[in-house]
C-alpha positions in Angstrom: 33.8 11.3 -5.1 31.3 8.6 -6.2 27.6 9.4 -6.4 25.0 7.0 -5.1 22.8 6.0 -7.9 19.1 6.7 -7.7 16.8 3.9 -6.6 13.2 2.9 -6.6 11.6 2.5 -3.2 9.4 -0.6 -3.2 7.1 -0.7 -0.1 6.6 -4.4 0.3 5.4 -7.1 2.6 2.9 -8.7 0.2 3.1 -11.5 -2.3 2.4 -8.9 -5.0 5.5 -6.9 -3.9 7.7 -10.0 -4.1 6.5 -10.5 -7.8 7.3 -6.8 -8.5 10.7 -7.1 -6.9 11.5 -10.1 -9.1 10.6 -8.1 -12.2 12.6 -5.1 -11.1 15.6 -7.2 -10.4 15.3 -9.0 -13.7 15.1 -5.6 -15.5 18.2 -4.3 -13.6 16.2 -1.5 -12.1 17.9 -0.4 -8.8 15.5 -1.0 -6.0 15.3 -0.9 -2.2 12.5 -2.9 -0.5 11.1 -2.0 2.9 9.0 -4.4 5.1 7.8 -4.2 8.6 8.8 -7.7 9.8 11.7 -10.1 9.4 9.3 -12.8 8.3 8.2 -10.7 5.3 11.9 -10.2 4.4 12.0 -13.9 3.4 9.6 -13.2 0.4 12.5 -11.6 -1.5 14.8 -14.2 -3.1 17.3 -12.0 -5.0 20.6 -12.0 -3.1 21.6 -8.5 -4.3 18.2 -6.9 -3.5 18.5 -4.8 -0.3 15.6 -5.3 2.1 15.2 -2.9 5.0 13.2 -4.2 8.0 11.3 -2.0 10.4 8.4 0.5 10.8 8.9 4.1 9.8 7.0 7.3 10.5 7.0 10.2 8.1 10.3 11.6 9.4 12.0 8.2 9.1 10.6 7.9 5.6 12.1 11.2 4.6 15.5 10.1 6.0 15.2 6.8 4.2 14.5 8.5 0.8 17.6 10.8 1.2 19.8 8.0 2.4 19.0 5.7 -0.6 18.6 8.5 -3.2 15.1 7.5 -3.9 13.7 8.7 -7.2 10.2 7.2 -7.1 8.0 5.2 -4.7 6.2 2.1 -5.7 3.6 1.3 -3.0 2.7 -2.4 -3.0 1.8 -2.6 0.7 -1.2 -4.5 1.9 -4.5 -2.9 0.6 -5.6 -2.4 4.2 -2.3 -0.8 5.4 -3.7 2.7 4.8 -1.5 4.5 7.3 1.6 3.4 5.4 0.2 4.5 2.1 -0.9 7.9 3.4 2.5 8.6 4.9 4.3 7.5 1.7 2.0 9.8 -0.4 2.8 12.7 2.0 6.6 12.1 1.7 6.4 11.9 -2.1 4.8 15.3 -2.1 7.2 16.8 0.4 10.3 15.5 -1.5 8.8 16.0 -5.0 9.1 12.2 -5.8 6.8 10.3 -8.2 4.5 7.8 -6.5 2.7 4.8 -8.0 0.3 2.6 -6.1 0.3 -1.0 -7.2 -2.8 -2.9 -6.1 -4.0 -6.3 -7.1 -7.1 -6.3 -9.3 -10.4 -6.7 -7.6 -12.5 -9.7 -8.5 -15.4 -9.1 -10.9 -18.9 -8.8 -9.6 -20.7 -12.1 -9.1 -23.5 -13.1 -11.3 -27.1 -13.2 -10.0 -26.8 -17.0 -9.7 -24.2 -16.9 -6.9 -24.3 -13.4 -5.6 -27.3 -13.9 -3.4 -25.2 -15.2 -0.5 -22.5 -12.5 -0.8 -22.9 -9.2 1.1 -20.4 -6.4 0.5 -19.9 -3.8 3.3 -17.8 -0.7 3.3 -16.2 -1.2 6.6 -15.9 -3.3 9.8 -17.9 -0.5 11.5 -20.8 -1.1 9.2 -20.6 -4.8 9.9 -20.6 -4.4 13.7 -23.3 -1.7 13.7 -25.7 -4.2 12.1 -27.2 -7.4 13.3 -25.3 -9.6 10.9 -23.4 -11.7 13.5 -26.0 -12.3 16.2 -26.6 -16.0 16.8 -24.3 -17.1 14.0 -21.2 -19.4 14.0 -18.8 -16.9 12.4 -15.5 -17.6 10.8 -13.3 -14.5 10.6 -10.6 -14.5 8.0 -9.8 -10.8 8.4 -6.3 -10.7 9.8 -5.3 -10.5 13.5 -5.3 -6.7 13.6 -9.1 -6.6 13.1 -9.9 -9.2 15.8 -10.0 -6.8 18.7 -13.0 -5.1 17.0 -15.0 -8.3 17.7 -14.0 -8.7 21.3 -17.4 -7.6 22.7 -19.3 -10.0 20.4 -18.3 -13.3 22.0 -21.5 -13.4 24.0 -23.7 -12.7 21.0 -22.1 -15.0 18.4 -19.8 -18.0 18.3 -16.7 -16.6 16.8 -13.8 -18.5 15.1 -10.7 -17.0 13.5 -8.1 -18.1 11.1 -4.7 -16.4 11.7 -1.2 -16.6 10.5 1.1 -19.0 12.3 2.9 -16.3 14.2 3.3 -15.7 18.0 2.1 -12.1 17.7 -1.0 -13.2 15.8 -1.8 -15.8 18.4 -1.3 -13.3 21.2 -3.5 -10.7 19.6 -6.3 -13.3 19.0 -6.2 -14.6 22.6 -6.2 -11.0 24.0 -9.3 -10.4 21.8 -11.1 -13.2 23.6 -10.6 -16.1 21.2 -9.9 -19.5 22.9 -7.6 -22.1 21.4 -10.4 -24.3 20.2 -11.7 -21.4 18.1 -8.5 -20.6 16.4 -6.6 -22.2 13.5 -3.1 -20.9 12.5 -2.2 -21.6 8.9 -0.4 -19.7 6.1 -2.2 -19.2 2.8 -2.8 -20.3 0.1 -5.8 -22.3 1.3 -7.3 -24.9 -1.1 -11.0 -25.3 -1.8 -10.8 -28.7 0.0 -9.2 -27.2 3.1 -11.6 -24.3 3.3 -14.5 -26.7 2.9 -13.3 -29.1 5.6 -12.7 -26.2 8.0 -16.1 -24.6 7.5 -17.8 -27.9 7.9 -15.8 -29.0 10.9 -16.7 -25.8 12.8 -20.3 -25.8 11.4 -19.8 -22.3 10.2 -23.0 -20.3 9.3 -21.3 -17.0 8.2 -17.9 -16.1 6.9 -16.3 -12.6 7.1 -13.4 -11.8 4.9 -11.7 -8.8 3.2 -11.8 -7.9 -0.5 -8.3 -9.3 -1.0 -8.6 -10.5 -4.6 -7.1 -13.8 -5.9 -3.8 -13.3 -4.0 -5.7 -13.2 -0.7 -7.9 -16.2 -1.5 -11.1 -14.3 -2.0 -12.0 -16.3 -5.1 -11.7 -19.6 -3.1 -13.9 -18.3 -0.3 -16.5 -17.2 -2.8 -16.5 -20.7 -4.4 -16.8 -22.5 -1.1 -19.5 -20.2 0.1 -21.5 -20.9 -3.0 -20.9 -24.7 -2.8 -22.0 -24.8 0.9 -24.7 -22.1 0.6 -23.1 -20.1 3.4 -23.3 -16.3 3.5 -20.0 -14.5 2.8 -19.5 -10.9 4.1 -16.8 -9.1 2.2 -15.3 -5.9 3.7 -14.4 -3.5 1.0 -10.9 -2.1 0.6 -10.3 1.3 2.2 -10.7 4.2 -0.2 -7.7 6.4 -0.7 -7.1 9.0 -3.4 -3.8 7.7 -4.8 -1.8 10.1 -7.1 -1.4 7.2 -9.6 -2.6 3.6 -9.4 -2.2 0.4 -11.5 -2.5 -3.4 -11.4 -0.4 -3.7 -14.6 3.2 -4.9 -14.2 4.3 -3.5 -17.6 2.9 0.0 -16.7 4.8 -0.2 -13.4 8.1 -1.1 -15.1 7.6 1.8 -17.5 6.9 4.1 -14.6 10.2 3.0 -12.9 12.3 3.5 -16.0 10.9 7.0 -16.6 11.4 7.9 -13.0 15.1 7.1 -13.1 15.8 9.1 -16.2 
C-alpha cells in the first residue's frame, strides 16, 4: 500500500504567498495551498501545485491536515486575517505540527522631515474613538471588510473608498453607505501618479490605510502624502504571539526542509 508523502500547508491568498509557492515549487518541496476565494487561486501559476479553495474552521483544518499528511504550516495569510492565523496556530498545537508565520517586513520609521503628517494608530477603534475624521474629506484604503465600521460617519465626514473590483466588495461598500460617486474599484499596484490624481480629483484632506508594507502600497501612499502635504493615518497590524515568525525566504525554505525530515 502506497503512503501519501508529507506536505507543507501554505496558507495563501496574498502576493507574498504566491512568491513563497514559487520558491517551494522550484525547490521541489511538496506543498498544498489554501485560499478562501477562486479569484485568489489565480495567483498560483505552477500547474502541479494543488490549491484548495474555501473557508475552514478549526475542525475542517484538522481534517485537512490529516487528509494531506501535513508536516508543517507556513502561514502567509493577510496580516489582518487574524482569525485564520489563530486557528492555524491552535491546530498546529493540537496536531503537534511545526508552524511558521511569514509576514512581509514593515516599512522603516519615517524621518522627522516627512513623519509630521503621518499618524500611527493601534486599531480602527482608536481611530473612530477620536476626532480625526470630523469635517474631513477622507479616502479609505483599508479593504472592504473594514468599511462597515465607518457607516455612522457619513454625516460627520465626506468618505471615499478604494476597493477591489469584485462584486462582493462593491456590495459591502454600498451596504456601508458609500454611493457610487465615492467609490473607485481598482486592483493594486497603484502608481504614484495614479494615487496623486485620485487624491487631487476627490480633494482628499485625510487618507486612512493599513500598515501593509511595500506589497500593499504603503510606501507609495507615504510618498504621495508627503508630496501633497496630506495627513496619512496608518492602522497598525494586529498583534499576535506567533510561535515562529520570519520575513526571510531562505529561513522559510530551511524551515520547510527540516519539517519534512
